[in-house]
C-alpha positions, 0 to 999 in steps of 0.5 A: 499499499505504501509502495502504491502511495509512493508511486502515485505521489511520484507520478503526481509530481512528474505530472505537476512538473510537466503541467507547470513547464507547459504553463511556463512555456505558454506564458513565455511564448506570450511575452511581448518581446522586441529586439534592438540591434545596433551595429556599434555602441561606439559614440555618445548618442547610441547608449542614450538611444538604447536606454530611452528605447528600453525605458519606453518599451518596458513601460509599455509592457514589452521585454527588450532583447538588445545587441551591440555588434561592434561594427561587424556585419556578420556578427549583427546578422548572427545576433539577429538570428539569435534574437528571432530564436529568443522569440522577438516579435518585432526587430528594431535595426540600426545597420552599419551598411544600409546597402547590405543589411537587407539579409538581416531583414530577410532573416527576421521576416523569414520568421514573421518578425516585423522590422523597424529600420531605425535611424538609417534606412535599409535599402532594397528590403521589406522593412515595415516602418522607418523611424528617423529624422529628416536627413535632407532637412539636416543637410540643408540646415547645415549648409544654410547656416554656413552660407548665411554666415560665410557666403564666400570663400573655400569650403571643406565637406566632410561627409560620413560613411559611403556605406550609409545611405543617409550620409549620401542624402545629407550630402545631396541636401547640402549641395542643393544649397551650395551649388548656386554659390559655387556656380557664381564663383562665390564659394569654392569646394576645395575638398569633398569626401566620405569618411570611413565609418564616420571616424573622427580620425579620418576627418582629422587627417583629411582636414590636414591635407585640405589645410596644407592645400589651401594654405590655411585659407578656409572659410567653412567646414561642412562636417556631417556630424559632431565626431567629424566636426571634432576631427576637423577642429583638432586639425584646425587648432594645430594650425592656429586656425581654431575659430577662424573657419566656421564648422557645422555638426550634427548630434549635439554631443557634449564635446560639440556643445562645449566646442561651440561655447568656446567658438571653435564649432559654429552649429550642430543640429540637435535630434531629440533622440530620446523622443526618436527612440521612444517613438520607435519603442511605441511603434514596435509595441503596436506592430507586435500587437498587430496594430497600425503604425502612426506613419504619416509618409513613405520613403523609397528604399529602392524596392518599396515605399516604406511607411515612415516617421520622420521627426524634426531636427533643430539647429543649435548655436551658442545663442540657444544652447540653454533653450534646446539641449539643456532644457530637454535634459539632453545635456546639463549646464554643469557639464558644459560649463565645467569644461569652459573658462569663466568668460565662456560659461553659458549663463 
């Protein structure tokens, strides 16, 4: 009798374990998981993007699986495949090479995972949504500021990676502003090139060559982002040209804001990326639930007209640092001012 009871107890325990396991698996399958794949976390801004995305996604009840590919395309593909196996319903993808990332989209779509192209648009792919800032407007803002304050002289253009379609869009927009001045002979572009992987070191070396070729006679440097601007500014300072040439930028990095306050950089384009990341998180949850996105326009990626949400960028100069990046909490007055001399401090 005792043996029968023990057997029944043992069988009951096994049955309970099986049932419990099935319940856990069922609950696990019902979890709303989204993946956030970033090609490389280098640079100031991407950690901010990820943090903001995770906060908003968790507020909406989603679990976030994030991965940093360290600039390796093959590694990013493998990480995405692993996230798909982990049960993500939506992939938010920020690729390195926008022309080759379609295979990552394919890997997700083959498992019925929706894909949001984040900040950079994956070309020739079936992405479900594109969330970013208007690249054309950013490039236009940069060039328009420079020609307003330096309508004549030698210009140096330092663009982002040729692997990034967004960098090409920036350049096209910049040239649409510069071309009339070039045609009149007022502006001469003495150097114009894309840089490997948006590396500041590449911008530094490129700027050194441009300074030598122009014998230091440079009116403006149209740098596509703040990292490139920083490389150019270093080269200018080494030739005692800091603050003499206008320098544009993008991203409102702390180092750039400090340079603007010092007079070494003229402007940057601030993109409220906490809002961009939050919007991406909200749209990821919508797609995971089978709901419609809030896209209000489309952007062609060479294969399809992709539904898009393009947010508005903001020009930042020394005059509006407090009312833009500081007001939004993107940068703090303390962090900016502690790097400045007394007469340079933002008050």
